[in-house]
C-alpha positions in Angstrom: 7.5 30.6 -13.0 6.5 26.6 -12.9 4.0 25.3 -16.0 2.8 21.6 -15.7 4.4 20.5 -18.6 8.2 21.3 -16.5 6.3 19.2 -13.3 5.8 16.5 -15.5 8.7 16.4 -17.0 10.9 17.0 -13.2 8.4 13.8 -12.0 9.3 11.4 -14.4 12.8 11.8 -14.4 12.7 10.9 -10.7 10.6 8.5 -11.3 13.0 6.8 -14.0 15.2 7.0 -10.9 14.1 5.7 -8.6 13.1 2.6 -10.9 16.9 2.8 -11.8 17.6 1.1 -8.9 15.4 -1.8 -9.3 18.5 -3.3 -11.7 20.9 -2.3 -8.7 18.7 -3.5 -6.2 17.0 -6.8 -7.4 17.0 -8.9 -4.6 14.7 -6.5 -2.5 12.0 -6.0 -5.6 11.9 -9.8 -5.8 11.8 -10.4 -2.1 8.6 -7.6 -1.7 6.8 -9.9 -4.5 7.3 -13.0 -2.7 6.7 -12.0 0.5 2.9 -11.3 -0.1 2.9 -14.6 -1.9 4.3 -16.5 1.2 1.6 -15.0 3.7 -1.2 -16.3 0.9 0.7 -19.1 1.3 1.1 -20.1 4.6 -2.3 -18.7 5.8 -3.7 -21.0 3.2 -2.7 -23.6 4.2 -0.2 -24.4 6.9 -1.9 -21.8 9.1 -5.2 -22.8 7.7 -7.3 -20.2 10.6 -11.3 -18.5 9.0 -13.3 -18.3 11.6 -16.6 -17.5 11.1 -15.8 -18.1 7.6 -18.9 -19.1 5.5 -17.5 -20.3 1.7 -14.3 -21.3 0.6 -11.5 -19.9 2.8 -9.4 -19.3 -0.2 -12.2 -17.1 -1.5 -12.2 -14.8 1.2 -8.4 -14.5 2.0 -7.4 -13.9 -1.2 -9.1 -10.7 -0.6 -7.4 -10.3 2.7 -4.1 -10.6 1.4 -5.0 -8.1 -1.4 -5.6 -5.4 1.2 -2.4 -6.4 3.7 -0.5 -6.1 1.1 -1.3 -2.6 0.1 -0.9 -1.5 3.9 2.6 -3.4 4.2 5.8 -3.2 1.9 6.5 0.7 3.4 10.0 0.2 3.8 11.1 0.4 0.9 9.8 3.9 0.1 10.5 5.3 3.5 14.1 4.0 3.2 15.2 5.7 0.2 13.3 9.4 1.2 15.9 9.3 4.2 18.9 7.6 1.9 18.2 10.5 -0.3 18.2 13.4 2.9 20.9 11.8 4.9 23.7 11.5 1.8 23.2 15.1 0.5 21.0 13.9 -2.7 17.7 16.0 -2.0 19.9 19.2 -1.3 22.1 18.4 -4.6 18.5 18.1 -6.7 17.3 22.0 -5.1 20.3 23.2 -6.8 18.9 22.3 -9.9 16.3 23.8 -11.8 13.8 21.0 -10.4 10.6 21.3 -9.7 9.9 21.9 -6.0 8.0 18.0 -5.0 9.3 16.5 -8.7 11.3 14.3 -5.9 8.4 12.9 -3.8 6.7 13.0 -6.6 8.7 10.2 -8.5 9.1 8.1 -5.4 5.4 8.0 -5.3 5.3 7.0 -9.2 8.2 4.3 -8.4 5.9 2.3 -5.7 2.6 2.1 -6.9 4.7 0.6 -10.3 5.9 -1.6 -8.0 2.3 -2.0 -6.1 1.0 -2.6 -9.7 3.4 -5.3 -10.3 2.3 -6.6 -6.1 -1.3 -7.3 -6.7 -0.3 -9.2 -10.4 1.4 -11.5 -9.2 0.0 -12.5 -6.1 -3.7 -12.5 -8.5 -2.0 -14.5 -10.4 -0.5 -17.0 -7.5 -3.9 -17.0 -6.2 -5.3 -18.1 -10.1 -2.7 -20.8 -10.1 -4.0 -21.8 -6.2 -7.7 -21.9 -8.1 -8.9 -18.6 -7.0 -11.3 -16.9 -9.5 -12.9 -13.3 -9.0 -17.1 -14.0 -9.4 -17.4 -10.3 -9.8 -16.8 -9.6 -13.9 -14.7 -7.7 -15.6 -15.8 -3.9 -14.0 -16.3 -5.8 -10.0 -12.7 -6.5 -11.1 -11.3 -3.5 -11.7 -13.1 -1.4 -9.3 -11.5 -3.9 -6.6 -8.3 -3.6 -8.0 -8.4 0.5 -8.2 -9.7 0.5 -4.6 -6.8 -1.3 -3.4 -4.2 1.3 -5.0 -6.5 3.6 -3.7 -5.4 2.4 -0.3 -2.0 1.9 -1.1 -1.6 5.2 -2.4 -3.0 7.0 1.0 -0.7 4.4 2.9 2.1 5.1 0.1 1.9 9.1 2.1 1.7 8.5 5.5 5.0 6.3 4.9 6.9 9.3 2.9 5.5 11.9 5.9 6.8 8.7 8.9 10.0 9.1 6.8 10.5 12.7 6.6 9.6 13.0 10.7 12.0 10.3 11.6 14.9 11.5 9.2 17.4 8.5 9.8 16.6 4.7 7.4 18.1 3.3 11.0 14.7 4.9 12.8 12.6 3.6 9.3 12.4 0.2 11.0 10.8 1.1 14.1 8.5 3.3 12.8 7.4 0.7 9.8 5.9 -1.1 13.3 3.0 0.4 13.3 1.5 -0.6 10.4 1.5 -4.4 11.4 -1.2 -3.5 13.6 -2.9 -2.0 11.4 -2.3 -5.2 8.9 -3.4 -7.4 11.8 -6.0 -6.0 13.5 -8.6 -6.3 10.5 -10.0 -9.1 8.7 -8.0 -10.1 6.4 -7.7 -13.6 7.8 -10.9 -14.0 10.0 -14.3 -12.5 10.4 -15.1 -10.0 13.1 -18.0 -11.3 13.8 -15.4 -14.2 15.4 -14.1 -12.2 18.1 -14.5 -10.5 20.6 -17.6 -7.5 20.3 -14.6 -4.8 21.5 -12.2 -6.6 19.0 -14.7 -7.4 16.4 -15.5 -3.4 16.5 -12.0 -2.1 15.8 -11.5 -5.0 13.4 -14.2 -3.7 11.5 -13.5 0.7 12.1 -10.2 -0.2 10.5 -9.2 1.3 6.9 -7.7 -1.8 5.6 -10.8 -4.0 6.8 -13.2 -1.3 4.8 -11.4 -1.8 2.3 -11.0 -5.5 1.8 -14.8 -6.4 2.7 -15.9 -4.1 -0.5 -13.1 -5.6 -2.5 -14.6 -9.2 -1.4 -18.2 -7.0 -2.6 -16.5 -6.3 -6.2 -14.6 -10.4 -6.1 -17.7 -11.4 -5.6 -16.0 -13.6 -2.0 -17.5 -14.6 1.5 -17.2 -11.8 3.8 -18.1 -8.8 0.8 -21.0 -5.8 2.4 -22.0 -3.5 -0.6 -22.0 -1.0 2.4 -18.6 -0.8 2.3 -17.5 0.5 -1.0 -18.4 4.6 0.4 -15.7 4.0 3.5 -13.1 1.8 1.5 -13.1 5.1 -0.9 -13.9 7.9 1.7 -11.3 7.2 4.3 -8.2 6.5 1.5 -8.9 10.4 0.7 -9.2 11.4 3.9 -6.0 9.8 4.9 -4.6 11.5 2.0 -6.4 15.4 2.4 -4.1 14.3 5.8 -0.8 12.8 5.4 -0.3 14.3 1.5 0.0 18.3 2.5 2.2 17.2 5.3 4.5 15.8 3.7 4.3 18.3 1.2 4.9 20.9 4.0 7.7 18.7 5.6 9.7 18.4 2.1 9.5 22.4 1.9 11.0 22.9 5.6 13.7 20.5 4.9 15.1 23.3 2.2 15.1 26.4 4.6 
């Protein structure tokens, strides 16, 4: 009989296994941390932009980049899941006295730890560039919580898509689907500066809702308090759909 203790122990074992990959594949980890920083510098200083933004563009851009970072970078998790499937690692785990689903829990925990590290790095770079959060400690923690909640929802979408794809070479094609979510958002420009139909699409984007709520909690330009509920409801709704789908898909693999 599976007990909570066994679930936690097995999940922690799988989490440590995933964290051990960091030591074997340090380049992948470094790239995942550096890529958002490059985007921040590129859009903040090289490309510029910020159409329809009032105030300092960097203050508007940083929360959007944080939300964008939570949507991107899922290919590491997706490739790891598909590689385990194709190399027979999952089958070997099933032959052991291990809690069902510990592999997915461990993978998701490792991803969330890396995501938190990525947030810390990007926030440190933004602070070095002169950005400051103006919403106080409670607002800062609330914003980080919303960002991690959004990442957790995106993570389980990625795990489900990886299980459906089944092969590492298909992950890149699936990952392309994330780009419209990221760039059809208010990460780089205000929806008011866009054509009406496009602005409407952008405003309904779950990532835009998170970015707007985070801007409000940080006290940054473009923040609106009315979007806080949507920034919570959207990720929870996505989790309610894709987490059970991923677990069900994983369970079917053992049949």
